[in-house]
C-alpha positions in Angstrom: -27.2 20.2 35.5 -29.4 17.2 36.5 -29.5 14.3 34.0 -26.4 15.5 32.2 -25.2 12.9 29.8 -22.4 14.7 27.9 -20.5 17.8 27.3 -19.8 19.4 23.9 -16.5 21.3 23.6 -15.9 23.8 20.7 -12.5 25.5 20.4 -12.9 28.9 18.7 -10.4 31.4 17.5 -11.5 34.6 15.6 -14.8 32.8 14.9 -17.3 35.5 15.7 -19.0 35.1 12.3 -19.3 31.3 12.7 -19.7 30.3 16.3 -23.3 31.5 16.6 -24.6 29.1 13.9 -22.7 26.3 15.5 -24.1 26.9 19.0 -27.6 27.5 17.8 -27.6 24.2 15.9 -26.6 22.5 19.2 -29.5 24.1 21.0 -32.0 22.2 18.8 -31.1 18.5 19.0 -33.3 15.4 19.1 -32.5 14.8 22.8 -33.5 17.1 25.7 -31.3 20.2 26.0 -30.8 19.4 29.7 -28.9 16.2 28.8 -25.9 18.1 27.5 -23.9 21.2 28.1 -22.2 23.4 25.4 -18.8 24.7 26.3 -17.1 27.2 24.0 -13.4 27.9 24.6 -12.3 31.3 23.2 -8.7 30.8 22.3 -7.6 34.4 22.7 -9.8 35.9 20.0 -10.0 39.6 19.4 -13.1 39.7 17.2 -15.9 39.2 19.8 -16.0 35.4 19.5 -16.8 34.9 23.2 -19.7 37.4 23.1 -21.1 35.7 20.0 -21.0 32.4 21.8 -22.8 33.7 24.9 -25.4 35.4 22.7 -26.1 32.1 20.9 -26.7 30.3 24.2 -23.5 28.5 25.2 -23.7 27.1 28.7 -20.1 28.0 29.5 -17.7 30.3 27.6 -14.0 30.0 28.7 -11.5 32.7 27.7 -7.9 31.5 27.6 -4.7 33.0 26.1 -4.1 31.9 22.5 -2.5 28.5 22.5 -4.0 26.6 19.6 -6.9 24.2 19.3 -5.3 21.4 21.3 -4.9 23.7 24.4 -8.4 25.0 23.9 -9.9 21.5 23.8 -7.9 20.5 26.9 -9.4 23.5 28.8 -12.9 22.5 27.7 -12.2 18.9 28.7 -11.1 19.9 32.1 -14.2 22.0 32.6 -16.6 19.4 31.2 -19.0 17.7 33.6 -20.3 15.0 31.3 -19.0 11.4 31.2 -18.8 11.6 27.4 -17.2 14.6 25.7 -18.2 15.6 22.2 -16.0 17.8 20.0 -16.8 19.9 16.9 -15.4 23.0 15.3 -16.6 26.6 15.3 -17.1 26.5 11.5 -19.4 23.4 11.7 -23.2 23.2 12.1 -24.2 19.9 13.6 -27.3 18.2 12.3 -30.2 17.9 14.7 -29.5 14.2 15.3 -25.8 14.7 15.8 -25.6 14.5 19.6 -27.9 11.5 19.8 -26.1 9.6 17.1 -22.6 10.4 18.5 -23.7 9.1 21.9 -25.2 5.8 20.6 -22.0 3.8 20.3 -21.2 4.4 24.0 -23.9 2.0 25.1 -21.2 -0.5 24.4 -18.8 -0.2 27.4 -15.9 -1.3 25.2 -16.1 1.8 23.0 -13.8 4.7 24.1 -14.2 7.0 21.1 -16.3 7.7 18.0 -15.9 9.7 14.8 -18.7 11.3 12.7 -18.7 12.8 9.2 -18.8 15.9 7.1 -21.5 17.2 4.8 -21.7 20.4 2.7 -24.3 22.5 1.0 -21.7 24.1 -1.3 -22.0 23.7 -5.1 -18.5 24.9 -6.2 -16.6 22.2 -8.1 -13.7 22.0 -5.6 -16.0 21.9 -2.6 -17.9 19.1 -4.2 -14.6 17.3 -4.9 -13.6 17.6 -1.3 -16.9 16.3 -0.1 -16.7 13.2 -2.4 -13.1 12.7 -1.3 -14.3 12.4 2.3 -17.2 10.2 1.3 -15.0 7.8 -0.6 -12.9 7.4 2.6 -16.0 7.1 4.7 -17.2 4.1 2.7 -14.0 2.3 3.5 -14.1 3.3 7.2 -17.7 2.1 7.5 -16.6 -1.4 6.8 -14.1 -1.5 9.6 -15.1 -2.8 13.1 -12.7 -0.3 14.7 -10.7 2.7 13.5 -7.6 4.6 14.5 -8.3 8.0 13.0 -10.6 10.5 14.5 -10.9 14.2 13.5 -12.4 16.5 16.0 -14.9 18.2 13.6 -17.2 15.4 14.7 -15.8 13.4 17.6 -16.7 11.9 21.0 -14.7 10.3 23.7 -15.1 9.0 27.3 -13.8 11.9 29.4 -11.9 9.5 31.7 -10.0 8.0 28.8 -8.9 11.4 27.5 -7.8 12.5 31.0 -5.8 9.4 31.4 -4.1 9.8 28.0 -3.2 13.4 28.8 -5.6 15.0 26.4 -4.5 16.7 23.2 -0.9 17.6 22.7 -0.6 21.4 22.7 2.8 21.3 20.9 0.6 21.3 17.7 0.1 25.1 17.6 -2.5 25.3 14.8 -5.3 23.1 13.5 -3.1 20.4 12.0 -2.8 16.8 13.3 -3.3 17.1 17.0 -6.6 15.2 16.9 -5.2 12.4 14.8 -2.2 12.2 17.1 -4.6 11.6 20.0 -6.6 8.9 18.2 -3.4 7.1 17.1 -2.2 7.1 20.8 -5.5 5.7 22.0 -5.8 3.1 19.3 -2.2 1.9 20.1 -3.2 1.7 23.8 -6.0 -0.8 22.9 -9.0 1.5 23.0 -11.9 0.7 20.7 -12.7 3.6 18.4 -15.6 3.5 15.9 -17.0 5.3 12.9 -20.6 6.7 13.0 -21.4 7.7 9.4 -24.8 9.1 10.1 -23.5 11.6 12.8 -22.7 14.4 10.5 -22.0 18.2 10.7 -22.4 20.8 7.9 -19.2 22.4 6.8 -17.9 24.8 4.2 -14.9 23.2 2.5 -12.3 25.0 0.4 -14.1 26.2 -2.7 -11.2 27.0 -5.0 -8.1 25.3 -6.1 -5.7 27.6 -4.4 -7.4 27.2 -1.0 -7.5 23.4 -1.5 -3.8 23.1 -2.3 -2.8 25.4 0.6 -4.7 23.1 2.9 -3.0 20.0 1.5 0.4 21.6 1.8 -0.3 22.3 5.5 -1.5 18.8 6.0 1.7 17.4 4.4 3.9 19.6 6.7 2.2 18.5 9.9 1.6 14.9 8.7 5.4 14.6 8.7 5.5 15.3 12.4 2.7 12.8 12.9 4.7 10.1 11.0 7.9 10.9 13.0 5.9 10.2 16.2 3.9 7.3 14.8 6.2 5.6 12.2 4.0 2.5 12.1 1.2 4.7 10.5 3.3 5.2 7.4 2.0 1.8 6.4 -1.5 3.2 6.5 -4.5 4.1 8.7 -8.2 3.8 8.7 -8.8 7.1 6.9 -6.0 7.6 4.4 -6.5 6.3 0.9 -4.1 3.4 0.4 -3.4 4.5 -3.1 -1.9 7.8 -1.9 1.4 6.3 -1.0 1.8 4.9 -4.5 0.9 8.3 -6.0 3.6 10.0 -3.9 6.1 7.3 -5.0 5.2 7.7 -8.7 5.3 11.5 -8.6 8.7 11.5 -6.9 10.0 9.1 -9.5 8.6 11.2 -12.3 10.3 14.3 -10.9 13.7 12.6 -10.5 13.5 11.1 -13.9 12.3 14.2 -15.8 15.7 16.0 -16.4 17.2 12.8 -17.8 14.1 12.1 -19.9 14.8 15.4 -21.7 18.2 14.1 -22.8 17.6 10.4 -23.6 14.6 9.1 -25.4 14.4 5.7 -23.5 14.0 7.6 -20.3 11.4 9.8 -22.0 9.4 6.6 -22.6 9.9 5.6 -19.0 8.6 9.0 -18.0 5.5 8.5 -20.0 5.0 5.1 -18.4 5.4 6.6 -14.9 2.7 9.2 -15.7 0.4 6.6 -17.2 0.8 4.6 -14.0 0.0 7.7 -12.0 -3.1 8.2 -14.0 -4.2 4.6 -13.4 -4.0 5.2 -9.6 -6.7 7.9 -9.9 -9.2 5.7 -11.7 -10.8 3.9 -8.7 -12.0 7.2 -7.2 -12.8 8.7 -10.6 -15.0 5.6 -11.5 -16.7 5.8 -8.1 -17.3 9.5 -8.4 -18.7 9.2 -12.0 -21.9 7.8 -10.6 -22.3 10.7 -8.2 -20.8 13.8 -9.9 -19.3 13.5 -13.4 -17.6 16.9 -13.3 -15.7 15.8 -10.2 -14.7 12.5 -11.8 -13.3 14.4 -14.9 -11.4 16.9 -12.8 -10.0 14.4 -10.3 -6.9 13.0 -12.2 -5.7 16.5 -12.9 -6.4 17.9 -9.5 -4.8 14.8 -7.9 -1.6 15.4 -9.8 -1.2 18.9 -8.5 -2.4 17.9 -5.1 0.2 15.1 -4.7 2.9 17.5 -5.9 2.0 20.2 -3.4 1.2 17.9 -0.5 4.4 15.9 -1.2 6.4 19.1 -1.1 4.8 20.0 2.3 5.6 16.5 3.6 9.2 16.6 2.4 9.7 20.0 4.0 8.0 18.9 7.2 10.2 15.8 7.4 13.3 18.1 7.0 12.0 20.7 9.5 10.7 18.4 12.2 13.6 15.9 12.1 16.6 18.3 11.4 16.0 22.0 11.4 13.8 22.3 14.5 16.1 20.1 16.6 19.1 22.1 15.4 17.5 25.4 16.3 16.5 24.0 19.6 20.0 22.7 20.3 21.5 26.1 19.5 19.0 27.9 21.7 19.2 25.4 24.5 15.6 24.5 24.4 13.5 21.5 23.5 12.0 20.9 20.0 8.5 21.3 21.3 9.3 24.8 22.7 10.3 25.8 19.1 7.1 24.4 17.7 4.9 26.0 20.4 6.4 29.4 19.5 5.3 29.1 15.9 1.9 30.7 16.4 
């Protein structure tokens, strides 16, 4: 392809119903189609994902055994011909300016990676809450000259930088934290990563409380492995709400204190004080959301309480599993921990 400026890699697993919309959106961008290639990596799907991608006009469709999104992205990275490699997900529809805007930061030779944003057309309350939760974090990220947290629903990197770093770690077997692990590694190595708030993709977020909480539980479980690998990030990163750590601490304290509070009234007062403190931690977002979506602002404190409980449980179990149970199983089986994690597909 003459004049090729970048490659776009999309990992896809059982995504026949979604991948066509994603690829078709990439066919109609504000830069010439000859400037970029679209690579879809079918991660062992059985639902016709590859055929759907070919029908939509992908330039290259790779078929690999199921190994998870990290392995799929690495396969696409290896096949890519562009100096810059963009990543999005099969369930995303990039806006027509997405490629152009994701490439813009790379006119600065010091920039190694960039992160875009989500938008949604959904009107369900939980989906609106999720979107505003992202936008609240985006506002904070937009004030930073460089970031350390890149999700691959809207991401771009210099290909040479990724290859030198070894790409994504395939020991993350499902969509979890493999993209953030990579950006943490690159930021630690001194690479400049930036946020591009106007480079957005359409996405369907969880639209009911159960789906939202299940997603948060999974995040907690895999975030535990991320923190074991990158303990310095427990202090915070460019994306995570700084108030979340305090919410986890207060919720944990409330749970520990609750049985005693039932037996002794001074501790019952302390319990009430803890919960009041927790409520106060939700007010910055609720006040911000009030100007944008009042129903989300009203629901936020209650949803946050349940979310912190569920995500905290996922985090606690993840810490136990990744630091104790998985190594124990590995030792008994005579294999490494990553072999255990890889097998959990």
